[in-house]
N, C-alpha and C positions, 0 to 999 in steps of 0.2 A: 755737376751742372745741377740749375734750379728744378725747370722744368725741358722736359725733352721729349723723345720718342727713340725707342731702339726697335729694332729689326733688321732686313737684310732682303732685297735692296731696298734704298731711299730716295734714289734719284729723283723719282715721280711724285715725292710727298709733297702736297701743299698745304700739310698742315701748320708750316710754321707760320704761313699767312692768317689760316683762320684762328690761332689763338692769338697773335699780335690785335688781331681785330676785337676780340674779347677781354684782353685783361691787359695788352701792352706791354706784356713781358716777354723777354727773349726766350726761343724755343731752340731748343739744338736738337739736331737729326746726331742719332750715335748708331751707324750702321757696327753689329757686333758677329762674328762667326759664332758657330756653337759651343766653339774650345772656350771663348770669351766669357759666356753666363757665370759661369762658377765665380770668377773674378771680379765679373761687373757686381753682382748681387749681396758679394761677401763685403765689399766696400761699402754698398749702400750711400753714395756720394751723391743722393739727388733729393728734393723735396718731395717732385711729383712723376711721372714717367706715362706715355702711351705706350704699348704695347703691338707691334703689330705684326705680320708675316715674318719669320715663319713661327713665331715663339708665343702666341696665344695661350698654348696649352702647356709648353715647356717651362713660362714663366710661373705657373703655380706653384713647382716645387719646393719655389723660395720661397714663399709667403707665409708670415705669421697665421693670418684669419684674412679671410673674405666674405666678403657679403653677402646677401640673398641673389644678388643678381648675376655674381660669378657661379654662384650654385646653381641657378637656373638654367645658365648659359653653359655651363662644365667648361668655360675659360674665362679668361683676365684682358682686356686693353687697356687698364690703367690700376696703377700701382701708386699708394700714397706710402712716405716714408713718415712714421709719427714719432719722432725723437728714437729710431732705431728699430722700430716694430713696421713691418711693412702688411699693408692692407689691400687687397686686391678686389675691385670691382669690373661690373662691365657694362661701359655705354654704350655700345654698340647694338644693344638689345633696345634701348632706348631710342637710341639714334632711328632704327630701322622702324621699332613700332612711329616716331614721330613721322618719318618718310610714306609709312603705309595708310595713316590716314590723312596725311596731307593730301595725296592724290586719289584719295577716296577708293581705295581697295580694301578695306576692312573687311567690308559686307560679302563680299565676292571673293575670298583668298578659298575658301573650299579647301578640296587637295592639292597642298603645293609641294612640290618636287623643290627639294636643296638640294642643287648642285656642289657636291664638297660634302668633307666629313670633318674640316677644320675647325680653328675656333670663330675664324666668321659664321660658317655654316651652323654652328651648334646655337649662337647667337641668333642668328636666323630663326632656327626653329623654335626657340625658347620665345621670339617674338610672334612667330604664328599662332603658337600653343596659346599663348597669353590673348590673342583676340578671337580665339576660338575657331581657328582654322585647324587643320590638319597636315604633319610636316613628314616627311619621308627623304631621308638621305639618299643621293643616288654617287655611286662611285665607279670610275673606271676599274677597280679591283676590291668588290665587296668584300673579298673574304683576306685581305689584309688590311681593310679599316681598322679604326680602333677597336678595340672587342667589347668596348661596354657600351657600345651602338648596337642596339637592337634592328633588325629590319631594314637594313641597308640594301638598296637595289642595285642592278648596273644599268649602264645605260641603254642596254639591249631590252631588258624590261620596262626601263622608262617608256621606249618606244611601245614595246607590247601593249603597253597599258596606256595608250596617249589619249584616248577619248576619258579618262578619269582624271584629268588634271586641268585646274580651274587658274593656276598660278604655277610660275617656275620662277626660281631666285637663284640666280649664279652667286654662288658664295666660295668662287674658284677665283684664281689671278686671271684666267683666259680672257684675254681681250685688254689688257692692262696695257699702256703706252710702255715701249716702244712696238710691241706686238699686237697691234691693235687691229691688223687685219684677221684677228682670229677670234673664232666664235663659237661657246661651247655645246649648242644644239641644234638642231634643223626645227626651225618653228613650223614649217610647213606640215609637218608631222601631228601637231597638236589640235584637233578640229574644235575642241571646248574650249579652249586656253582663253582665259580673261585677260591678266595681267603678265606684265614682265615685270622684274626687279631684279638690276643688276649692280652687286655692291663696288665694283670696280670705280672708282672717283677720278681718273683721269685715262683716258679723256673723258669731258664732262658727257660725253654721248658716245657709249660703245657701240661695236657694230652690233651686238644683241640689241641693244633697244632701238638703234636706227631701224632695225629689220623689224621688228616689234611696231615699232611706231607706222612704217611703210604698211604692214597688214592690219592697223587700225585698232590693235591693243592697246589699253592703257599700259604704260610702261614709264618708269623712273627709273634715273641711276641714281651711283651712289655720291655725288658730290655734296647733295644735300642731306644725305645720312651722315656722312663724312663729319659737315659742318655742325650738325646738330648732335651728335657724340662730343664734339669738340668743344660745343657750349657746357653739355654736361658734366664733363671733365673737368672744364674749370670752373664750375660750381663747388666741383670737390678739390682741386687745386687750391682756390683759393678761399673756398668758406661764402663765397660770395652769391646772393641768390638773384644771380643772370636773369632776365627775364627770357622766355621762349621767342619774342618778337623779333630779339637780335639776330637769330638765326636766318629769317627771311633777308634781314639787312646785309647779312655778312653775304649771304649766297649775292644777294644784289650788286654787292659793292666789288665781288671778286667777278664775276661775271663782267659789270662793266669795264674791270682792267684787262681781261684775259681774253673774253668772246668776240672772235672777229665777225662782222658784218658780210656776209657772201653775198653779192648782186647777181642773180642770175635774170636771164631774157633774152627777147630776141634782138638781132642785129638791130643798131639806129634807137634801140629802145634810150638810151642816154647813160647806160650805167657807167661809163667811164667818166662823164661829165656830173652828174649826181654825185657819183661815189666820190670824186674828188672835193666836191660841195658839202658834201655828209664829212668825209674825214676831217675837213677843217674846222669844220662848225662844234664836232664832237671831240676834237684836240687828238685825232687819231692819225695815225699813218695811213697812206694809200697804196694799192699795189693793184696794176691794171695786169690781168693774165697772158693779153695778146702784146702788152710792150714787155712783161718778162720774157715771151715766147721770141722777140724779136733780138732781144738784148742776148739770149742764150742761143739761138740759131744764127744769128746775123741777116734773117731777111724774115719779113713783114709774112704774117700768118696767110693773108690772101695769094701772095704769090708763092709761098711756100705750098698751099695747095694745087694752087694752078702747075708747080714744076714737078712735084711728089705725089700729090696725090690725097685724098681725105685722109683715107685711112692710115698713113705714114703721119699724116697732122694729128690724129687723133691720140695716136701711141705718143707722140711726142709732148703732146698737150697734158694727157692724164699725168705724165712724169712730173711735169711743172707744176700742174695743179695740186700733186701729192706733196710735194715740196711747200708750198703756199700754204697748205691745212694747218702746217706746223707752226705758223705764226701767232702770234698772241695780240689782240686789242687792236687789231687791222682793219680795215673796209677794204675789201677784195672784190674787182670787178670780172666778173666771168666773160670767156667769147660765148657767144649765144649756142652754141653746140656741146657745152660743158655737161649737159645733162644728158647727152647720148647715151654715156657712160655712167651705169649705176653704182660704179667704183668712184669717180671721182664725189659724185654728190656725199657716197655715205663717209669718204674722207673729208670735205669741206665741212659735213655737219657736225663732225666729232667737237670742233670747237669753234662751231660756227653757228647764227643763226643765218638762215637760207632766207633770202628776201627775194621776191620775185617783182621787177618793174612788169608790170604790164600795159602795154602802149597798144592802143588800136592798131589793126591792120591798115586801114588807110593811112595814119600818119606815120608807119614805118616806111623809109627810103632806101630804095635799089640803091647798089653802088658796084662800079667796075674795081672796087678794092676789095669788094666780099663776093668771090665768084659762086658762092652757093646762092646767094640772094641780090644777083645783077641783074633780073628784072621784074616787075610786079608779078610775073606767073611765079618767077622763083621763091618770091617772098612769100606768095601765098600759101605755097606747097611747103613752104617751112613752117609755117605759121600755124596749119592744119595739122603737122607730124610733131611739132613739140608743144604747142598749148596744155597738153594733158601731160607732160613729163614736167613742166614747170609749177603746174598746178600739185601734181603727186610729191612734189619734193620740197616747196615754198612753205616754210614755218608761217611765214606773213606774206601776202599779195598788197604791192602799192598801186594803184592807178597813174600812170606815169604819161598821160595825155596832154600834158601842160609842159612847162617848163623845166630844166634839170634842178631850178632852181625848187622850184614847187615839189618836185616829186624829191629831192634831198630832207624838202621840211615835213613832207608828208612820213617820212620813213623816220624820222628824229621823232616825231609826235607819236607815231603809233608805239617805237620803242619806248618812249617815255610813260605812255599808259600802262603797258605792260609792266615796268619795273615797278 
């Protein structure tokens, strides 16, 4: 292969799309077992490769030389074949520095806990030190961590010193798709925390980032870092001086293709009508969660609630919303009560922008088809209960007092200004 990625597993990787954006070159994913590394590097049948979990440290043994970034990080994620001589680099370091600066964290890094001791963790520590923070490695088994890392602490000690940390960086694969329900630490234990960084790039918004945002912390996920390191890698691959402005362009392009637009709001706020119009305007597919429920269960949500009760409906609704969260580039209209379960919103937020269609109470319409909002009094009660939840989970709020077309136009315009 000419350019590509080695590691295991690679089914989650978005790297081919990123490198295609920057260079237009084919980028091959090559899963390798540990026993295959000797043969792969002996053949040297590549011009340039990235290296990911679990080989960022092991790959160093095969190099003829490596530059200062690899020395600083103690790991490589980029290797160039220069006429048979293998040179190692670490573009993760520069990618993380880019992410930290972009999200305004550089001045507040302070004492930083780095979760993990592998290649990504070493690059994270080097980036923190470069920006004048103080990095400490955290391991579930400090005694068996790599012997040349000093001062590795356990998670027990991490929590015991909870008041010291200003930043936590997850440099482990915990929370990576398809295990996105996992998260590595309990953020409620850290009273002085300012920043959360998760190097996991898939999903776009990990559970750790979601929980951090819910707590009002400055939080950033790994996809922007991945895009940045891809650009720095492609500079090495091609010898071209690719401008950093391309990073944001790449991120926007991938988000445009893959991120869902998730509509939440009260019953009769126009989510279904506006969602269908919005999807058509943007050239996306459209999915109505209530319609999927009826197709799946053979009964409309309102009738189901009347027959089996709200609790059973919410259980089945959660299962459906979790499946919809795995869609890409889709407009999703949720039922009014989707926000009642935090897990629903976390899953939908993984790959989605949550948009609240906020319609005034006096414009909402009670209906016999919606047993929880059958009367004006029911609607008023739901409105009082749910407004705080819509506000909590929404990335964007759009007034929806007009027609569905006007609401769709407002969402389109707001998304355009953000990009």
